[in-house]
C-alpha positions in Angstrom: -0.2 0.4 0.7 2.9 2.1 1.4 3.9 2.0 -2.5 1.2 2.9 -4.1 0.8 5.7 -2.3 4.8 6.5 -3.9 4.4 6.0 -6.7 1.0 8.2 -7.1 3.0 11.2 -6.4 6.1 10.5 -8.1 4.3 10.5 -11.2 3.0 14.2 -10.4 -1.4 15.4 -10.6 -3.7 14.3 -11.4 -5.9 16.2 -15.1 -8.4 17.1 -12.8 -6.0 18.7 -10.4 -3.9 20.8 -13.2 -7.8 21.6 -14.9 -8.2 22.9 -11.8 -4.8 25.2 -10.8 -5.4 26.5 -14.3 -9.1 27.8 -14.0 -7.5 28.9 -10.9 -4.5 30.8 -13.1 -7.2 31.9 -15.7 -9.1 33.6 -13.0 -6.5 35.5 -11.2 -5.2 37.0 -15.0 -8.4 38.1 -15.6 -9.6 39.6 -12.9 -5.5 41.7 -13.1 -6.4 42.4 -16.3 -9.6 43.5 -15.5 -8.6 46.0 -13.1 -5.9 47.4 -15.0 -8.9 48.3 -17.8 -10.5 50.1 -15.2 -7.7 51.8 -13.7 -6.5 52.3 -17.0 -10.3 54.2 -17.8 -10.5 56.0 -14.5 -7.4 57.8 -15.5 -8.5 58.3 -19.4 -11.5 60.1 -17.8 -8.8 62.2 -14.9 -7.1 62.9 -17.9 -9.7 64.2 -19.1 -11.4 66.1 -17.1 -8.2 68.1 -16.4 -7.4 68.8 -20.3 -11.3 70.1 -20.3 -11.5 72.4 -17.4 -7.5 74.2 -18.8 -9.0 75.1 -22.1 -12.4 75.9 -20.9 -9.9 78.6 -18.5 -7.8 80.0 -21.1 -11.2 80.1 -24.0 -12.6 82.3 -21.2 -9.3 84.4 -20.4 -8.9 84.7 -23.9 -12.0 86.0 -25.0 -13.5 88.1 -21.5 -12.6 91.4 -24.1 -14.7 91.0 -26.5 -18.2 90.0 -24.6 -18.6 86.4 -27.0 -17.3 83.8 -28.3 -18.0 84.4 -32.0 -15.7 82.6 -34.3 -14.4 79.5 -31.0 -14.1 76.6 -32.9 -12.1 73.8 -33.3 -9.4 74.7 -35.4 -9.3 78.2 -33.2 -8.3 76.6 -29.7 -5.9 74.2 -31.6 -4.2 77.1 -32.9 -4.3 79.3 -29.2 -1.8 75.5 -28.4 -5.1 74.7 -25.5 -4.6 70.7 -26.6 -3.5 69.1 -23.6 -3.3 64.8 -23.7 -5.9 63.5 -23.9 -7.3 65.6 -25.8 -5.4 66.2 -29.4 -5.9 67.5 -33.3 -5.7 65.1 -36.1 -5.7 67.6 -38.7 -9.5 68.2 -38.4 -10.7 67.8 -34.8 -9.8 68.1 -32.0 -10.2 64.4 -30.4 -11.4 63.6 -26.8 -9.2 60.6 -25.4 -11.7 57.9 -27.2 -11.1 59.8 -30.2 -14.3 60.9 -30.9 -15.5 64.5 -32.3 -15.1 67.1 -29.5 -17.6 69.5 -30.5 -17.5 73.1 -30.4 -19.8 75.8 -30.9 -19.5 79.9 -29.5 -22.2 82.3 -30.2 -21.5 86.1 -30.9 -22.0 88.9 -28.6 -25.2 89.3 -26.6 -26.8 89.6 -24.1 -25.3 86.2 -22.0 -22.4 85.0 -24.0 -22.0 80.9 -24.2 -20.2 78.7 -25.4 -20.5 74.7 -25.5 -18.4 72.1 -26.0 -19.7 67.6 -26.7 -17.8 64.6 -25.1 -18.5 61.8 -26.5 -20.0 60.0 -29.6 -20.2 57.3 -31.6 -17.0 56.8 -32.8 -15.9 55.0 -29.8 -18.7 54.9 -27.0 -18.1 55.6 -23.6 -19.4 53.2 -21.2 -22.2 54.3 -18.6 -20.2 54.7 -16.0 -17.0 57.1 -17.4 -20.2 58.7 -19.0 -21.0 59.8 -15.0 -18.4 60.5 -13.9 -17.1 63.0 -17.2 -20.7 64.4 -16.8 -20.3 64.8 -13.2 -16.8 66.3 -12.5 -17.3 68.7 -15.5 -20.9 70.0 -14.4 -19.1 71.8 -10.8 -17.1 73.8 -13.4 -20.7 74.1 -16.6 -23.3 75.7 -16.9 -25.7 73.5 -18.2 -24.7 70.6 -18.9 -27.2 67.8 -21.0 -26.4 63.7 -21.3 -27.9 61.8 -24.7 -27.7 60.0 -27.0 -25.2 61.8 -29.9 -28.5 61.2 -32.4 -30.2 63.8 -29.8 -27.8 66.0 -28.2 -27.2 69.1 -30.0 -24.7 72.9 -30.0 -26.1 75.8 -30.8 -24.9 78.7 -31.3 -23.1 78.8 -28.0 -26.1 76.8 -26.2 -26.8 72.4 -24.8 -30.3 71.1 -26.1 -31.4 67.8 -26.1 -31.4 64.5 -24.6 -31.4 64.5 -20.8 -31.0 67.7 -18.6 -27.8 66.6 -15.4 -27.8 70.5 -14.0 -29.8 72.7 -15.5 -29.1 76.5 -15.9 -30.5 77.6 -12.5 -27.9 74.9 -11.3 -29.5 72.6 -9.7 -28.4 68.5 -11.2 -31.1 66.0 -11.2 -28.6 62.3 -10.8 -31.3 60.1 -12.6 -31.4 62.2 -15.3 -27.2 61.8 -15.9 -27.8 58.3 -15.6 -29.9 57.9 -18.0 -28.6 59.6 -20.9 -25.2 57.4 -19.7 -27.7 54.4 -20.7 -28.0 55.8 -23.8 -27.2 54.6 -27.2 -23.3 56.2 -27.6 -23.9 59.2 -25.5 -22.6 62.6 -25.7 -22.2 64.9 -22.9 -22.6 69.0 -23.1 -21.0 71.2 -21.0 -22.8 74.8 -21.9 -20.1 77.4 -20.3 -20.9 81.3 -20.3 
């Protein structure tokens, strides 16, 4: 009997034991890759918030004396060297960290001068968590935030419309609206500033 035990130990692992070990290794690798992917997405989102906040601040400073944002466009922003990573210029438009074109719209001198930016879209759609995190982080500096499908949300003459209103012109926040808007197909975050 003792000789049989010694012989089995010398033969190695059984097939079932090997399958169990491989399953544990595969689950561990999948968990590590998932956490790494989430960390990279969080970093990309945080970097985008910083880059957009910097750009907005510089746009406001540059246009402060004109009383409006007439002529503001992606080309003008690129010419002003306001793009920090992960935002980038592709030769004709500004791309966000997910390679979606960043929408830009300004208005002429008016009683309430404003400009609008949009992030997200259909090239590489934002996932619900990233969309919600971006909208929440950027809402602090924006006057109005609308979130919804890229086919619904509009930028026109420095104003945003369509989708779900997450932050209204009065400053009221509607958390349910950001959840609804970020659940839409190809979500777009539209931000309006003065």
